[in-house]
DSSP file (Angstrom, degrees, kcal/mol; ACC not computed):
  #  RESIDUE AA STRUCTURE BP1 BP2  ACC     N-H-->O    O-->H-N    N-H-->O    O-->H-N    TCO  KAPPA ALPHA  PHI   PSI    X-CA   Y-CA   Z-CA
    1    1 A M              0   0    0      0, 0.0    54,-0.3     0, 0.0     3,-0.1   0.000 360.0 360.0 360.0  88.2  106.3  -77.4  207.5
    2    2 A P        +     0   0    0      0, 0.0    54,-2.0     0, 0.0    53,-1.3   0.766 360.0  43.2 -76.0 -22.5  108.9  -74.9  206.5
    3    3 A L  E     -ab  35  56A   0     31,-1.9    33,-2.6    52,-0.2     2,-0.5  -0.970  64.0-173.3-131.1 120.7  106.8  -73.2  203.7
    4    4 A L  E     -ab  36  57A   0     52,-2.7    54,-3.0    -2,-0.5     2,-0.6  -0.946   8.1-162.7-112.9 125.6  103.1  -72.4  203.9
    5    5 A V  E     -ab  37  58A   0     31,-3.2    33,-2.8    -2,-0.5     2,-0.6  -0.945  16.8-169.7-106.1 117.0  101.1  -71.1  200.9
    6    6 A L  E     -ab  38  59A   0     52,-3.4    54,-2.2    -2,-0.6     2,-0.6  -0.928  11.6-160.1-119.4 115.4   98.0  -69.5  202.2
    7    7 A G  E     -ab  39  60A   0     31,-2.2    33,-2.7    -2,-0.6    34,-0.5  -0.837  13.5-166.1 -95.2 124.6   95.1  -68.4  200.0
    8    8 A I        +     0   0    0     52,-2.8    11,-0.7    -2,-0.6    54,-0.3  -0.872  30.3  93.9-112.0 141.1   92.8  -65.9  201.6
    9    9 A G        -     0   0    0     32,-4.3     2,-0.7    -2,-0.4     8,-0.3  -0.741  66.2 -97.3 155.0 161.3   89.3  -64.9  200.3
   10   10 A N    >   -     0   0    0      6,-0.3     3,-2.0    -2,-0.2     7,-0.3  -0.892  25.0-164.0-104.4 105.8   85.6  -65.4  200.4
   11   11 A V  T >  S+     0   0    0     -2,-0.7     3,-0.8     1,-0.3     6,-0.1   0.646  86.6  67.5 -67.6 -13.6   84.6  -67.7  197.6
   12   12 A L  T 3  S+     0   0    0      1,-0.2   112,-0.9   111,-0.1    -1,-0.3   0.570  94.6  59.7 -78.6  -8.2   81.0  -66.5  198.0
   13   13 A M  B X  S-f  124   0B   0     -3,-2.0     3,-1.7     1,-0.3    -1,-0.2  -0.069  99.9-133.5-112.4  31.6   82.0  -63.1  196.8
   14   14 A G  G X  S+     0   0    0    110,-2.6     3,-2.1    -3,-0.8    -1,-0.3  -0.344  87.5  18.1  62.1-119.5   83.3  -64.0  193.3
   15   15 A D  G >  S+     0   0    0      1,-0.3     3,-1.9    -2,-0.2    -1,-0.3   0.723 113.0  74.5 -61.8 -23.0   86.6  -62.4  192.6
   16   16 A E  G <  S+     0   0    0     -3,-1.7    46,-0.4     1,-0.3     3,-0.4   0.756  91.8  58.5 -61.2 -22.6   87.2  -61.7  196.3
   17   17 A G  G X>  +     0   0    0     -3,-2.1     4,-2.0    -7,-0.3     3,-0.6   0.193  68.2 116.1 -90.7  15.9   88.0  -65.4  196.6
   18   18 A V  H <> S+     0   0    0     -3,-1.9     4,-2.4     1,-0.2    -1,-0.2   0.846  70.7  57.7 -57.6 -36.4   90.8  -65.4  194.1
   19   19 A G  H 3> S+     0   0    0    -11,-0.7     4,-2.1    -3,-0.4    -1,-0.2   0.899 107.9  46.8 -61.0 -40.5   93.4  -66.4  196.8
   20   20 A V  H <> S+     0   0    0     -3,-0.6     4,-2.4   -12,-0.3    -1,-0.2   0.907 110.9  51.9 -67.4 -42.5   91.4  -69.6  197.6
   21   21 A H  H  X S+     0   0    0     -4,-2.0     4,-1.9     1,-0.2    -2,-0.2   0.893 109.8  49.9 -61.7 -39.4   91.0  -70.4  193.9
   22   22 A V  H  X S+     0   0    0     -4,-2.4     4,-2.4     2,-0.2    -1,-0.2   0.924 110.7  48.8 -65.9 -44.0   94.8  -70.1  193.4
   23   23 A V  H  X S+     0   0    0     -4,-2.1     4,-2.0     1,-0.2    -2,-0.2   0.898 109.1  53.1 -63.5 -39.5   95.6  -72.3  196.3
   24   24 A R  H  < S+     0   0    0     -4,-2.4     4,-0.4     1,-0.2    -1,-0.2   0.901 110.7  47.2 -62.1 -39.4   93.1  -74.9  195.1
   25   25 A A  H >< S+     0   0    0     -4,-1.9     3,-1.2     1,-0.2     4,-0.2   0.888 109.7  53.7 -68.1 -38.6   94.9  -74.9  191.7
   26   26 A L  H >< S+     0   0    0     -4,-2.4     3,-1.9     1,-0.3    -2,-0.2   0.843  97.9  64.4 -63.8 -33.1   98.3  -75.1  193.4
   27   27 A Q  T 3< S+     0   0    0     -4,-2.0    -1,-0.3     1,-0.3    -2,-0.2   0.691  97.2  57.5 -65.1 -16.4   97.1  -78.2  195.3
   28   28 A E  T <  S+     0   0    0     -3,-1.2    -1,-0.3    -4,-0.4    -2,-0.2   0.528  94.7  87.8 -87.6  -7.9   96.9  -80.0  191.9
   29   29 A E  S <  S-     0   0    0     -3,-1.9     2,-1.0    -4,-0.2    -3,-0.0  -0.506  90.7-106.0 -90.2 158.5  100.5  -79.3  191.2
   30   30 A A        -     0   0    0     -2,-0.2    -2,-0.1     0, 0.0    -3,-0.1  -0.764  48.6-169.4 -81.5 105.4  103.5  -81.4  192.1
   31   31 A L        -     0   0    0     -2,-1.0     3,-0.1    -4,-0.1     4,-0.1  -0.702  24.5-100.6-100.4 149.6  105.0  -79.3  194.9
   32   32 A P    >   -     0   0    0      0, 0.0     3,-1.3     0, 0.0    -1,-0.1  -0.233  51.4 -85.1 -61.6 156.0  108.3  -79.8  196.6
   33   33 A E  T 3  S+     0   0    0      1,-0.2     3,-0.1   -32,-0.0     0, 0.0  -0.339 115.6  34.3 -59.6 141.7  108.4  -81.6  199.9
   34   34 A G  T 3  S+     0   0    0      1,-0.3   -31,-1.9    -3,-0.1     2,-0.5   0.497  88.2 116.7  89.8   4.2  107.8  -79.3  202.9
   35   35 A V  E <   -a    3   0A   0     -3,-1.3     2,-0.5   -33,-0.1    -1,-0.3  -0.926  42.0-172.8-107.4 124.2  105.3  -77.1  201.0
   36   36 A E  E     -a    4   0A   0    -33,-2.6   -31,-3.2    -2,-0.5     2,-0.4  -0.966  10.3-154.9-117.7 132.0  101.8  -77.0  202.4
   37   37 A C  E     -a    5   0A   0     -2,-0.5     2,-0.4   -33,-0.2   -31,-0.2  -0.883  16.2-172.6-101.8 135.3   98.9  -75.2  200.6
   38   38 A L  E     -a    6   0A   0    -33,-2.8   -31,-2.2    -2,-0.4     2,-1.0  -0.993  26.9-135.2-135.7 129.5   96.1  -74.1  202.8
   39   39 A D  E     -a    7   0A   0     -2,-0.4   -31,-0.1   -33,-0.2   -19,-0.1  -0.735  24.5-175.9 -77.9 105.5   92.7  -72.6  202.0
   40   40 A G    >   -     0   0    0    -33,-2.7     3,-2.5    -2,-1.0   -32,-0.2   0.454  12.4-165.7 -87.1  -0.9   92.6  -69.8  204.6
   41   41 A G  T 3   -     0   0    0    -34,-0.5   -32,-4.3     1,-0.3    -1,-0.2  -0.232  68.2 -20.2  52.6-133.9   89.0  -68.7  203.7
   42   42 A T  T 3  S-     0   0    0    -34,-0.2    -1,-0.3     1,-0.2    52,-0.1   0.236 105.8-104.6 -92.0  14.2   88.3  -65.3  205.2
   43   43 A G    <   +     0   0    0     -3,-2.5     2,-0.3   -34,-0.2    -1,-0.2   0.391  46.5 175.9  78.9 143.4   91.1  -65.6  207.7
   44   44 A S    >   -     0   0    0     49,-0.1     3,-1.8    50,-0.1     4,-0.2  -0.960  49.8 -89.4-167.8 171.9   90.8  -66.3  211.4
   45   45 A F  G >  S+     0   0    0     -2,-0.3     3,-1.2     1,-0.3     4,-0.4   0.622 114.0  78.4 -69.8 -10.2   93.0  -67.0  214.4
   46   46 A L  G 3  S+     0   0    0      1,-0.2     3,-0.4     2,-0.2    -1,-0.3   0.727  86.9  61.0 -65.8 -20.2   92.9  -70.7  213.5
   47   47 A L  G <> S+     0   0    0     -3,-1.8     4,-1.9     1,-0.2    -1,-0.2   0.597  82.9  82.5 -80.6 -11.3   95.5  -69.8  210.9
   48   48 A L  H <> S+     0   0    0     -3,-1.2     4,-2.4    -4,-0.2    -1,-0.2   0.901  86.7  53.3 -62.2 -42.8   98.0  -68.6  213.5
   49   49 A D  H  > S+     0   0    0     -4,-0.4     4,-1.8    -3,-0.4    -1,-0.2   0.953 110.6  43.8 -61.9 -52.3   99.3  -72.1  214.4
   50   50 A P  H  > S+     0   0    0      0, 0.0     4,-0.9     0, 0.0    -1,-0.2   0.869 113.9  53.0 -62.6 -31.9  100.2  -73.1  210.8
   51   51 A M  H  < S+     0   0    0     -4,-1.9     3,-0.5     1,-0.2    -2,-0.2   0.902 108.7  49.2 -67.0 -39.5  101.7  -69.7  210.2
   52   52 A Q  H  < S+     0   0    0     -4,-2.4    -1,-0.2     1,-0.2    -3,-0.1   0.822 108.8  53.1 -69.8 -30.0  103.9  -70.1  213.4
   53   53 A R  H  < S+     0   0    0     -4,-1.8    -1,-0.2    -5,-0.2     2,-0.2   0.687  96.6  85.7 -77.0 -17.6  105.1  -73.5  212.3
   54   54 A A     <  -     0   0    0     -4,-0.9   -51,-0.2    -3,-0.5     3,-0.1  -0.574  63.4-155.2 -86.8 146.2  106.2  -72.3  208.9
   55   55 A K  S    S+     0   0    0    -53,-1.3     2,-0.3     1,-0.3   -52,-0.2   0.763  88.5  22.8 -82.3 -29.1  109.6  -70.7  208.2
   56   56 A K  E     -b    3   0A   0    -54,-2.0   -52,-2.7    52,-0.1     2,-0.4  -0.997  69.5-158.7-140.2 139.5  108.1  -68.8  205.2
   57   57 A V  E     -bc   4 110A   0     52,-2.6    54,-2.5    -2,-0.3     2,-0.6  -0.983   1.2-166.1-122.9 129.1  104.5  -67.8  204.4
   58   58 A I  E     -bc   5 111A   0    -54,-3.0   -52,-3.4    -2,-0.4     2,-0.4  -0.971  13.7-164.7-111.4 119.9  103.3  -66.9  200.9
   59   59 A L  E     -bc   6 112A   0     52,-3.2    54,-3.1    -2,-0.6     2,-0.5  -0.831   9.6-165.9-103.9 141.0   99.9  -65.2  201.0
   60   60 A I  E     +bc   7 113A   0    -54,-2.2   -52,-2.8    -2,-0.4     2,-0.3  -0.992  26.5 153.0-123.7 122.8   97.6  -64.8  198.0
   61   61 A D  E     - c   0 114A   0     52,-2.1    54,-3.0    -2,-0.5     2,-0.2  -0.975  40.4-109.3-149.3 158.2   94.8  -62.3  198.5
   62   62 A A  E     - c   0 115A   0    -46,-0.4    26,-0.7    -2,-0.3     2,-0.3  -0.584  28.7-171.7 -87.5 150.0   92.5  -59.9  196.6
   63   63 A T  E     -Dc  87 116A   0     52,-2.5    54,-2.3    -2,-0.2     2,-0.9  -0.997  23.0-143.6-141.1 141.4   92.8  -56.1  196.8
   64   64 A I        +     0   0    0     22,-1.9    52,-0.1    -2,-0.3    -2,-0.0  -0.848  47.1 140.6-101.8  95.4   90.6  -53.4  195.5
   65   65 A D  S    S-     0   0    0     -2,-0.9    -1,-0.1    52,-0.3    51,-0.1   0.301  71.3-103.5-124.3   7.4   93.2  -50.9  194.5
   66   66 A G  S    S+     0   0    0     51,-0.4    -2,-0.1     1,-0.3    50,-0.0   0.368  80.4 126.6  85.5  -6.6   92.0  -49.4  191.2
   67   67 A S  S    S-     0   0    0      1,-0.1    -1,-0.3    50,-0.1    -2,-0.2  -0.416  76.0 -77.7 -77.8 161.0   94.4  -51.4  189.1
   68   68 A P    >   -     0   0    0      0, 0.0     3,-2.1     0, 0.0    48,-0.2  -0.301  62.5 -89.5 -57.6 141.2   93.0  -53.5  186.2
   69   69 A P  T 3  S+     0   0    0      0, 0.0    48,-0.2     0, 0.0     3,-0.1  -0.261 115.1  28.0 -54.4 133.2   91.5  -56.8  187.4
   70   70 A G  T 3  S+     0   0    0     46,-3.0     2,-0.2     1,-0.4    47,-0.1   0.323  80.3 143.4  95.6  -6.7   94.1  -59.5  187.5
   71   71 A T    <   -     0   0    0     -3,-2.1    45,-3.1    45,-0.2     2,-0.5  -0.489  37.1-154.0 -64.1 132.8   97.0  -57.2  188.2
   72   72 A V  E     -E  115   0A   0     43,-0.2     2,-0.5    -2,-0.2    43,-0.2  -0.946  12.3-170.6-116.9 128.9   99.4  -59.0  190.5
   73   73 A R  E     -E  114   0A   0     41,-2.4    41,-2.6    -2,-0.5     2,-0.7  -0.971  14.5-146.1-116.1 132.1  101.8  -57.2  192.9
   74   74 A R  E     +E  113   0A   0     -2,-0.5     2,-0.3    39,-0.2    39,-0.2  -0.878  27.9 177.4 -96.9 118.0  104.5  -59.1  194.8
   75   75 A L  E     -E  112   0A   0     37,-3.1    37,-2.9    -2,-0.7     8,-0.0  -0.877  28.9-158.1-121.4 151.5  105.0  -57.4  198.2
   76   76 A T        -     0   0    0     -2,-0.3    35,-0.1    35,-0.2     2,-0.1  -0.609  25.6-175.6-125.3  71.6  107.2  -58.3  201.2
   77   77 A P        -     0   0    0      0, 0.0    33,-0.4     0, 0.0     3,-0.1  -0.368  18.9-163.0 -70.7 146.4  105.4  -56.5  204.0
   78   78 A R  S    S+     0   0    0      1,-0.2     2,-0.3    31,-0.1    32,-0.0   0.802  74.8  22.2 -95.6 -37.8  107.0  -56.5  207.4
   79   79 A Y  S >  S-     0   0    0      1,-0.1     3,-2.0    23,-0.0     4,-0.3  -0.844  84.8-106.2-127.8 163.1  104.0  -55.4  209.5
   80   80 A S  G >  S+     0   0    0     -2,-0.3     3,-1.5     1,-0.3    16,-0.1   0.824 119.0  63.4 -60.3 -29.3  100.2  -55.5  208.9
   81   81 A S  G 3  S+     0   0    0      1,-0.3    -1,-0.3    14,-0.1     4,-0.1   0.680  93.9  63.3 -68.8 -15.1  100.3  -51.8  208.3
   82   82 A D  G <  S+     0   0    0     -3,-2.0    -1,-0.3     2,-0.1    -2,-0.2   0.579  84.5  97.1 -82.1 -10.3  102.5  -52.4  205.3
   83   83 A Y  S <  S-     0   0    0     -3,-1.5     4,-0.1    -4,-0.3    -5,-0.0  -0.408  96.5 -78.6 -76.9 155.0   99.7  -54.4  203.6
   84   84 A P    >   -     0   0    0      0, 0.0     3,-1.1     0, 0.0    -1,-0.2  -0.265  36.3-139.2 -53.4 135.2   97.5  -52.7  201.0
   85   85 A Q  T 3  S+     0   0    0      1,-0.3    -2,-0.1    -3,-0.1   -20,-0.0   0.653  95.3  64.7 -71.7 -13.8   95.0  -50.6  202.9
   86   86 A T  T 3   +     0   0    0      5,-0.0   -22,-1.9   -21,-0.0    -1,-0.3   0.069  63.8 143.6-103.3  26.0   92.3  -51.6  200.5
   87   87 A L  B <   -D   63   0A   0     -3,-1.1   -24,-0.2   -24,-0.2     4,-0.2  -0.358  51.2-115.4 -59.0 149.9   92.1  -55.3  201.2
   88   88 A T    >   -     0   0    0    -26,-0.7     3,-2.7     2,-0.1    -1,-0.1   0.372  57.0 -34.6 -80.5-150.3   88.5  -56.4  201.0
   89   89 A A  T 3  S+     0   0    0      1,-0.3     3,-0.3     2,-0.1     4,-0.2   0.657 132.9  49.1 -47.6 -33.6   85.9  -57.7  203.5
   90   90 A H  T 3> S+     0   0    0      1,-0.2     4,-2.4     2,-0.1    -1,-0.3   0.312  76.3 117.9 -92.1  10.6   88.3  -59.7  205.6
   91   91 A D  H <> S+     0   0    0     -3,-2.7     4,-2.4     1,-0.2     5,-0.2   0.856  74.9  44.3 -43.9 -54.6   90.8  -56.9  206.0
   92   92 A I  H  > S+     0   0    0     -3,-0.3     4,-2.6     1,-0.2    -1,-0.2   0.918 113.6  50.1 -65.1 -44.2   90.5  -56.5  209.8
   93   93 A G  H  > S+     0   0    0     -4,-0.2     4,-2.3     2,-0.2    -1,-0.2   0.911 112.9  45.6 -61.2 -43.6   90.7  -60.2  210.5
   94   94 A L  H  X S+     0   0    0     -4,-2.4     4,-2.6     2,-0.2    -1,-0.2   0.916 114.1  48.1 -66.9 -43.1   93.7  -60.8  208.4
   95   95 A K  H  X S+     0   0    0     -4,-2.4     4,-2.6    -5,-0.3    -2,-0.2   0.892 111.6  50.3 -66.6 -37.7   95.5  -57.7  209.8
   96   96 A D  H  X S+     0   0    0     -4,-2.6     4,-2.4    -5,-0.2    -1,-0.2   0.921 110.6  50.7 -62.6 -42.8   94.7  -58.8  213.3
   97   97 A L  H  X S+     0   0    0     -4,-2.3     4,-2.3    -5,-0.2    -2,-0.2   0.926 111.7  46.9 -59.3 -46.4   96.0  -62.3  212.6
   98   98 A L  H  X S+     0   0    0     -4,-2.6     4,-2.3     2,-0.2    -2,-0.2   0.898 110.5  51.8 -66.1 -40.6   99.3  -60.9  211.2
   99   99 A D  H  X S+     0   0    0     -4,-2.6     4,-2.7     2,-0.2    -1,-0.2   0.916 111.1  48.3 -61.1 -41.6   99.7  -58.5  214.2
  100  100 A S  H  X S+     0   0    0     -4,-2.4     4,-2.0     2,-0.2    -2,-0.2   0.910 108.5  54.6 -63.2 -42.1   99.2  -61.5  216.5
  101  101 A Y  H  <>S+     0   0    0     -4,-2.3     5,-1.4     1,-0.2    -2,-0.2   0.917 113.7  41.3 -56.2 -46.4  101.7  -63.5  214.5
  102  102 A Y  H ><5S+     0   0    0     -4,-2.3     3,-1.5     1,-0.2    -2,-0.2   0.902 112.9  53.0 -70.5 -41.7  104.3  -60.7  214.9
  103  103 A L  H 3<5S+     0   0    0     -4,-2.7    -1,-0.2     1,-0.3    -2,-0.2   0.772  98.9  64.2 -68.0 -26.1  103.5  -60.0  218.6
  104  104 A L  T 3<5S-     0   0    0     -4,-2.0    -1,-0.3    -5,-0.2    -2,-0.2   0.343 124.0-100.2 -80.9   8.6  104.0  -63.7  219.5
  105  105 A G  T < 5S+     0   0    0     -3,-1.5     2,-0.3     1,-0.3    -3,-0.2   0.524  70.8 149.9  91.5   5.7  107.6  -63.4  218.5
  106  106 A S      < -     0   0    0     -5,-1.4    -1,-0.3     1,-0.1    -2,-0.1  -0.554  48.1-131.7 -71.3 133.5  107.5  -65.0  215.1
  107  107 A E        -     0   0    0     -2,-0.3     2,-0.1     2,-0.1    -1,-0.1  -0.769  33.2-132.8 -81.9 104.6  110.1  -63.5  212.8
  108  108 A P        +     0   0    0      0, 0.0     2,-0.3     0, 0.0   -52,-0.1  -0.373  34.9 172.7 -69.5 131.6  107.9  -62.9  209.8
  109  109 A D        +     0   0    0     -2,-0.1   -52,-2.6     2,-0.1     2,-0.4  -0.750  27.4 158.1-129.9  82.5  109.1  -64.0  206.4
  110  110 A V  E     -c   57   0A   0    -33,-0.4     2,-0.4    -2,-0.3   -52,-0.2  -0.913  27.1-169.4-117.7 132.1  105.9  -63.2  204.4
  111  111 A T  E     -c   58   0A   0    -54,-2.5   -52,-3.2    -2,-0.4     2,-0.5  -0.982  13.0-157.6-115.4 132.1  105.4  -62.6  200.7
  112  112 A L  E     -cE  59  75A   0    -37,-2.9   -37,-3.1    -2,-0.4     2,-0.8  -0.941  11.1-160.4-113.0 126.8  102.1  -61.3  199.6
  113  113 A F  E     -cE  60  74A   0    -54,-3.1   -52,-2.1    -2,-0.5     2,-0.6  -0.905  18.8-162.5 -99.9 103.0  100.8  -61.7  196.1
  114  114 A A  E     -cE  61  73A   0    -41,-2.6   -41,-2.4    -2,-0.8     2,-0.6  -0.789   1.0-159.2 -91.9 120.7   98.1  -59.0  196.0
  115  115 A V  E     -cE  62  72A   0    -54,-3.0   -52,-2.5    -2,-0.6   -43,-0.2  -0.889  15.1-129.6-106.6 120.3   95.6  -59.6  193.1
  116  116 A S  E     +c   63   0A   0    -45,-3.1   -46,-3.0    -2,-0.6   -52,-0.2  -0.463  31.5 176.0 -71.1 134.6   93.6  -56.6  192.0
  117  117 A I        -     0   0    0    -54,-2.3   -51,-0.4   -48,-0.2   -52,-0.3  -0.922  30.1-107.1-131.8 159.1   89.9  -57.1  191.7
  118  118 A P        -     0   0    0      0, 0.0     2,-0.1     0, 0.0  -103,-0.0  -0.363  54.3 -74.9 -77.6 166.8   87.0  -54.7  190.8
  119  119 A V        -     0   0    0      1,-0.1     2,-0.4    -2,-0.1   -31,-0.0  -0.402  56.8-114.2 -59.1 136.3   84.6  -53.5  193.4
  120  120 A I        +     0   0    0      1,-0.1    -1,-0.1    -3,-0.1     3,-0.1  -0.633  43.6 163.8 -83.7 127.0   82.2  -56.4  194.3
  121  121 A H        +     0   0    0     -2,-0.4     2,-0.3     1,-0.2    -1,-0.1   0.496  60.1  34.2-117.6  -9.6   78.6  -55.8  193.2
  122  122 A E  S    S-     0   0    0   -109,-0.1     2,-0.6     2,-0.1    -1,-0.2  -0.978  73.3-114.9-147.4 156.9   77.1  -59.3  193.4
  123  123 A V        +     0   0    0     -2,-0.3     2,-0.3    -3,-0.1  -110,-0.2  -0.832  51.2 141.0 -92.7 124.9   77.3  -62.5  195.3
  124  124 A R  B     -f   13   0B   0   -112,-0.9  -110,-2.6    -2,-0.6    -2,-0.1  -0.975  49.9-136.9-160.0 155.3   78.5  -65.4  193.1
  125  125 A M  S    S+     0   0    0     -2,-0.3     2,-0.2  -112,-0.2  -112,-0.1   0.598  80.0  79.4 -92.3 -12.5   80.8  -68.4  193.6
  126  126 A E  S    S-     0   0    0   -114,-0.1     2,-0.2     1,-0.1  -111,-0.1  -0.639  79.3-117.3 -97.8 153.4   82.7  -68.1  190.3
  127  127 A L        -     0   0    0     -2,-0.2  -113,-0.1  -113,-0.2    -2,-0.1  -0.513  39.4-100.1 -76.0 154.7   85.5  -65.8  189.4
  128  128 A S     >  -     0   0    0     -2,-0.2     4,-3.0     1,-0.1     5,-0.3  -0.345  37.9-105.0 -65.8 158.6   84.9  -63.3  186.6
  129  129 A P  H  > S+     0   0    0      0, 0.0     4,-2.0     0, 0.0     5,-0.1   0.870 121.5  55.3 -55.8 -36.8   86.4  -64.3  183.2
  130  130 A E  H  > S+     0   0    0      2,-0.2     4,-0.7     1,-0.2    -3,-0.0   0.922 113.9  38.8 -62.8 -44.3   89.2  -61.8  183.7
  131  131 A L  H >> S+     0   0    0      2,-0.2     4,-1.2     1,-0.2     3,-0.6   0.888 112.4  56.2 -75.1 -39.1   90.3  -63.3  187.0
  132  132 A E  H >< S+     0   0    0     -4,-3.0     3,-0.5     1,-0.3    -2,-0.2   0.898 106.5  51.7 -57.6 -40.8   89.7  -66.9  185.9
  133  133 A A  H 3< S+     0   0    0     -4,-2.0     4,-0.4    -5,-0.3    -1,-0.3   0.765 108.8  52.3 -67.3 -24.8   92.1  -66.3  183.0
  134  134 A Q  H <X S+     0   0    0     -4,-0.7     4,-2.4    -3,-0.6     3,-0.4   0.682  84.6  85.7 -85.4 -19.0   94.7  -65.0  185.4
  135  135 A V  H <X S+     0   0    0     -4,-1.2     4,-2.8    -3,-0.5     5,-0.2   0.901  89.3  49.5 -53.5 -48.0   94.7  -68.0  187.9
  136  136 A P  H  > S+     0   0    0      0, 0.0     4,-2.1     0, 0.0    -1,-0.2   0.883 112.0  49.8 -60.1 -35.6   97.2  -70.0  185.8
  137  137 A N  H  > S+     0   0    0     -3,-0.4     4,-2.1    -4,-0.4    -2,-0.2   0.897 111.5  47.4 -67.8 -39.7   99.5  -67.0  185.7
  138  138 A I  H  X S+     0   0    0     -4,-2.4     4,-2.5     2,-0.2     5,-0.2   0.906 110.3  52.8 -68.1 -41.0   99.3  -66.4  189.4
  139  139 A V  H  X S+     0   0    0     -4,-2.8     4,-2.7    -5,-0.2    -2,-0.2   0.921 108.7  51.2 -57.1 -44.0   99.9  -70.1  190.0
  140  140 A K  H  X S+     0   0    0     -4,-2.1     4,-2.4    -5,-0.2    -2,-0.2   0.912 109.2  49.9 -61.5 -43.6  103.0  -69.8  187.8
  141  141 A L  H  X S+     0   0    0     -4,-2.1     4,-2.0     2,-0.2    -1,-0.2   0.913 112.5  46.8 -61.3 -43.3  104.2  -66.8  189.9
  142  142 A V  H  X S+     0   0    0     -4,-2.5     4,-2.7     2,-0.2    -2,-0.2   0.911 111.3  51.3 -67.4 -41.2  103.8  -68.6  193.1
  143  143 A L  H  X S+     0   0    0     -4,-2.7     4,-2.8     1,-0.2     5,-0.2   0.900 108.8  51.6 -62.1 -40.4  105.5  -71.7  191.8
  144  144 A Q  H  X S+     0   0    0     -4,-2.4     4,-2.3     2,-0.2    -1,-0.2   0.909 110.3  49.4 -61.3 -41.1  108.4  -69.6  190.7
  145  145 A E  H  X S+     0   0    0     -4,-2.0     4,-2.1     2,-0.2    -2,-0.2   0.932 111.7  48.5 -62.5 -46.1  108.6  -68.1  194.2
  146  146 A I  H  X S+     0   0    0     -4,-2.7     4,-2.3     1,-0.2    -2,-0.2   0.937 113.6  46.1 -59.5 -48.0  108.5  -71.6  195.8
  147  147 A H  H  X S+     0   0    0     -4,-2.8     4,-1.5     1,-0.2    -1,-0.2   0.853 110.9  52.0 -68.1 -34.3  111.2  -72.9  193.5
  148  148 A S  H  X S+     0   0    0     -4,-2.3     4,-0.7    -5,-0.2    -1,-0.2   0.878 111.4  48.0 -68.9 -35.1  113.4  -69.8  194.0
  149  149 A L  H >< S+     0   0    0     -4,-2.1     3,-0.6     1,-0.2    -2,-0.2   0.897 110.8  51.4 -68.0 -39.9  113.1  -70.3  197.8
  150  150 A R  H 3< S+     0   0    0     -4,-2.3    -1,-0.2     1,-0.2    -2,-0.2   0.784 111.7  47.0 -67.9 -28.3  113.9  -74.0  197.5
  151  151 A S  H 3< S+     0   0    0     -4,-1.5    -1,-0.2    -5,-0.2    -2,-0.2   0.551  90.3 100.2 -92.7  -7.1  117.1  -73.3  195.5
  152  152 A S  S X< S-     0   0    0     -4,-0.7     3,-1.8    -3,-0.6    -3,-0.0  -0.520  81.6-121.3 -78.1 147.8  118.4  -70.5  197.8
  153  153 A P  T 3  S+     0   0    0      0, 0.0    -1,-0.1     0, 0.0    -4,-0.0   0.749 110.1  55.3 -60.6 -25.4  121.1  -71.5  200.2
  154  154 A S  T 3         0   0    0      1,-0.2    -4,-0.1    -5,-0.0    -5,-0.1   0.467 360.0 360.0 -88.4  -0.1  119.1  -70.5  203.3
  155  155 A A    <         0   0    0     -3,-1.8    -1,-0.2    -6,-0.2  -100,-0.1   0.491 360.0 360.0 -71.8 360.0  116.1  -72.7  202.3
């Protein structure tokens, strides 16, 4: 499994689960061989094994950063401290997972698609209309990333 696409988020918290919703949509697409999509939920050390087996990891996660809901930033963080400080409820677990990934000698090649969400005020399983409308666009961005990696000489 050279390429892992990992959606992180808590689907019980509405927009906070956007990463999982994007991965679920990606699983409906025709993906190149060697690409695995994984619903990472709220993150845990169980994700360490698939991350270590991958040559490249693409993460999709929500961030509360004050930007308009649905704003997507493509980041290439090297260490967990390079990730947005305002990741939501699973922040500590994901950062601990990433630190373990790096400490175990994995050469990280991680791209993060950070999706801006509003502050969460209610428990619900659906995305807000603003985020739901953005899912196809985020899927398109991730597919472009996958295809650019597949066409690069080092892939």
